N, C-alpha and C positions, 0 to 999 in steps of 0.2 A: 505495500498498500505505501503511494506514493502524499506526503500530506500538501495541502495547496502555499503555494510562495507565499511568501512573511512578505510587509512592502517594501523592507529594502530590496530582498530582490527582483520583487515588480516595477521597484522605480529604475534598478540597473539594466535588465532587461529589455525594459521600453529603448532604455537610451542604446543599448547597445546594439535594439533593433534600427534605430534612425539613423547611428553612426552606420553602421552597414550598410542601409539605400541610399545614404547620403554619398555613401563612396562609391556608391556605383552609381547612384543615378541622380547627379549633381543638379540637382532646379531649385530654383527660389524657397519651393516647401519643405524641402528632406532638408538641404543650409537651417535654416527657422529650427524646426524639426531638433536636428543633431545641437545646436547651440542650445536649444529650449530644456533640451531635455537632458545634459549634462548641466546645464544652471540647479537642475531640479536634483539630481543626484547629489550635488552639492549641497545644497540647501536640506535637502533631508539629514543629511549627515548630519549637520548643524542640529537638525530637531530632535534624532536617536540619542544626540552626545545631554541633549538638553532634558531629555528624556531620563536618560540613565543618571544626571547629575543631578535635577531635582526637582523630576514627577515624582519619584514615588514617595516622595511627603509632601510633594504643593501639586497634587495635578490637575489643579487653578491654574497656578505659571503658567502649567504645562502649554494649556490648553490657546491660553493667549499669546503664548510664542510661536505657538505654531501659527494661530491666526495671524498674526505679526510677517512670519517665511512665508505666507499665503503672497500675504496684501505684497511685500516685497517681491516675489513671483511674478504677481499679476501688472504691477505695475512695470518692474520691466521687460517683460513679455509685451505687454500696450506701448509702452516706449519705441520697442523697437521692429514690433508689427506694424504701426498706428503712426508713426511719426517717422522715425527714422532708422533705418537697421546701418546701427555704427558698429565696426566692430571693436573701433579702438575704448569704446563705453563699452562692450563685452566683456572684451580681455581684463578691462580694468573693475570690474564689476566683478567678476568668477575670482580672479585673487585677489580679494575686498576679502572675500565671501570663504573660498578658500581658506585666504590665513586667518579666518577667525574659527576654523573648523580646525587646523591644525595645532592654533594655541589650545584652543578649549578640551579637545580630548587630549592631547600631550601630558597639560595641567592635572587633569584630573587621572591620567594613568600616571603622573609619576606620584600624586598623594597617593596616590592605591598599589603600586608595583607591591609594593614588600607585602600586603597583606592579601592581596589578592595575584596568584604566580601567574594565573590566564591571561593578565594585563600586557602581558610582554606582546602578545600576536598582537594586538590592536597598536602598539608603539609603533611594532613595524612595519605593520599597514598605512598609520600617519607618513612615516616618513618615509616608505618607498612611493606612496601617491606622489608626495611632498617634490620627491627627486624626479620621477616622473612626468609630475607636472613642465616639468624643461623642455618635455618632447613639446607642449603646448605651444611655448613662447617662444620655440623655434620652426623656422622657415628654412627647409631643406629641399632641394629636389628630389621627385619620390622617386625614391629605389625600385628597380625593374620597370617604373613608370608607370609600378602601380601603387608601392606602399610611400604615405607623405608622413610627416610630422605627426601630422592628426591621425591619420590612421594608427601608425603605430604605439599612440597614445591608447586611443582606446582597445589595442591588439592586447597590450600590455596590462592593461586593468585587472584583466577576467582573472587569470591568479591573484592580485590580489584582492577581490573583490571575496574569493572563495575562502582568503585565510579570514575576513573580517566576518562572516558568516560564520566561523569556526569561534571566533571572540563572541558573535554574540550568543550561538549555540551553550558555552562553556560560560557566558557570564549568565544567561538565561536560568539554567541548571544551578546556579551558583548561589542566582538569589531565591529558588525556588525551595532548597535546601534551610537557607536561611530562615524565609517567611513561613515552613513547615519547621523549625525549630523553633520558632517563635510563638505560635501557634500553639507548639505542645507546653512549650513554659508555662503562658496562659492557663 
């Protein structure tokens, strides 16, 4: 029996799908979908970090933060779709939200690394994605007339996301055991 995809998997699979479509059929729509879905992946990672660091104790804060992130995504997509498709703005916006993502996850990882050994997986993911993001910032002629830096970025993120899913599973199991132990004490 296979489980239905979790939110992180759905968001990532959607981004990979549109990246594949864009790199095989470059149109205005496929380019926008590729870029918008990439922004969604980064914002979703920030949301997951908020859920993990704040949400367990303060679900109302997480709900408000989710609404803020959805508003940010809507404004970003609206600007690029309705006003001007500005590559420079899109790059700066994604780098900025990516830096927030990196700092927040790494701070949480460093704070919890002694207590939670599975946090190392998260640290590796965050650092790998940060390093691989240089492919997004570089521009070089396509290798074999097919693979440009943007395509290589998307391909290289696949194994990193597998490691992130593994971290999320380990962390979920830890939280489940912790809540069961707390329930037994009450």
